[in-house]
N, C-alpha and C positions, 0 to 999 in steps of 0.2 A: 151295459148288459151283454155286449158282444163277447166280452171275456168269459162271462158265465156260459153263454151259448157255445163258445169254443171248448170250454171245459166239459160241458155236457156231451158234445160230440166226441171228444177225446175219450171220455169215460165209457161211452157207448161202444166205441171201437175197441177199447181195451177189454171190456167185458166179453165181446164177441171173440176177440183174439185169444183171451185166456180160456174161454170155453172150447175153442177149436184146438188149442194146444192140449188141454186136459183130455179131450176126446182122442187125439192122436197118441198121447202118452198112455191112455187107457188101452188102446189097441196094442201098442208096443209092449206094454206090461203084461197084457193077457197072452200074447205070443211068447214072451220070455218065460212066463210062468209055465206055459204048456211045454216048452223046451226043458225047463228045469225039473219039471215033474215027470218027464219022459213020456208025455202024452203025444209029443211030436218026436220023430226020430232024432236022436242026438247026433247023428252022422249026416243029416241032410244039409242042404244049402242054407235053409232058414236058420237051423241051429248054429251053423258056422258063422253066419252073418250076425246073429244075436250075440254069440260069444265074443266076436271081434269088435263089434260096434256098440252094443247096448250094455253088456255086462261091465265094461270099464266105467261107464257112467253111473251104474247102480252099485258099484263096489263099495263106496263109502257108506251107503245106506245098509248094504248087506252086512258090513262089519258091525255097524251099530245094532242091527237086529240080532246078530249072533252074540254080541256082548250082553244084550238084554235077555238072552236065553231063548230067542226065537230060532226058527229054522230058516236056512238060507233061501229056500224056495218061496218064502213069503216076502222077500225083499222087493220084487217088482210092485206088489200091492202097496207096500210102505212108500215106495218111490212115488206112486200115484197120489198117495195121501199128502206127501210133501209138496208136490206140484199144486194140488188143489188148495191146500192151506196157504201156500205162498201167493197164489192168485187172489184168494180171499183177503189176505192181509194187504197186498198192494192196492187192490181196488178199494178196500175200506179206508186206507190212509188217503188215497187220492180223492175219494168222495168226501172225507172229512175236510181236506184242504179246500175243496170246491165250496163246501158249506161255509168255511171261514172267509173265503174271498167274497161270497155273496153277502155275508153279514157285514163285512167291511164296506162293500159298495153301498149297501143300504144305510149304514151309519153315516157315511159321508153325506148322503142326501137328506138325512133326518134331523140335522141340527143337534142341539144339546141332548134331546131325548135319544137320538140315534147314537151319540157318543156314549151315553150311559148304557144303552143296549150292547154296544160294542165291547165296553169294558167288562160287563157281566158275561158276555159270550166268551171273551178271551180268557177270563179267569176259569170258567167252567170247562172250556176247551183244554186248557193247560192241565187241569185235574183229570179230565178224561184221557188225555194223552198219556199222563203218568200211569194211569191204570192199565192202558194198553201196553205200555212199555214193560210194566211190571209183570203182566201176564206172559208176554213174549219172552221175557228174561227167564221166567220159570220153565219155559219149554226148551230153551237152548242154554248152553253153558256160557255163562258170562262171569268174569271174576267178580266176586261180591264187593270188592273195594273199588270197582271201576266207577267213574263219575256218573254214568247213566244209571247204574244200579243204585248208587247212593241218592241221586236226584229223585228217582221214582219212588224209592223207599221213604224218603223224607216227606214227600207230598202225599203219598197214599196211606202210610201206616196210621196216621191219626184218624182216618176214616175206616180203615179195614179192621183195626184192632177191636174197637167196640162191636163191630158187626160180627167178627169171629166169635166173640164171647156170647153173642145172642143167637147166632145161626149155627146149627150143627153141620159138620161136614158129611158128605155122602160118600162114604168109603174114602178114597184118596182124592176126591174132587172137592175143591173149595169154591163155593159159589158166591163168596162175599164180594169179589170184584164185579160180578154181574149185578148184585143187589146195590152195590155202591154206585155203579153206572146209572142204574134206574133212579136211585135217590138223587143223584146229581142232576139228572134230567128234570126231575120234579122241582128241585130247588131253583134251577136255572129258569124254568117257566115262571115260578113264583116271583123271583126277583125282577124278571123282565116286565111282569105286569105291574110291579110297584112303580116303575119308571115312567 
């Protein structure tokens, strides 16, 4: 269990670290937004510092915002969104891996029943990971023929296709991955109780 405790401490430190980074980025983005919208003098030292040091880092996000039809002055806020979402994804993946390590450690101690629990957990963890990958792929540009896109599509489409036929979309938002995740959690609990 010392490995689990080490992972818990690491996750706690990462959560605090990501929160601190998000707060720092929020302050930087707010100042950059003030400069971009001319609420701060564009000729002052702060504006020169922001243009020299912060704007080059935000430039790729600014180009994406402009291509999507947005205004360049909103780029700092989208940069903050990217930082926050990145932190959430990294912490979620690490928390997921921590859970898998704990399940593996308990399975080793549990004998045949523990091995059954491990196999069920691994199968459902693989399906849930495929859902996460598919959702992330829908946010970023990945070549449709890449191995990761094909892998996640093959594992998730048999679950998501029937759900899409039964559940309407809310505008451009497809909630079937969330429903599939919830159903997988229920099925995992059911199969674990059988063993």
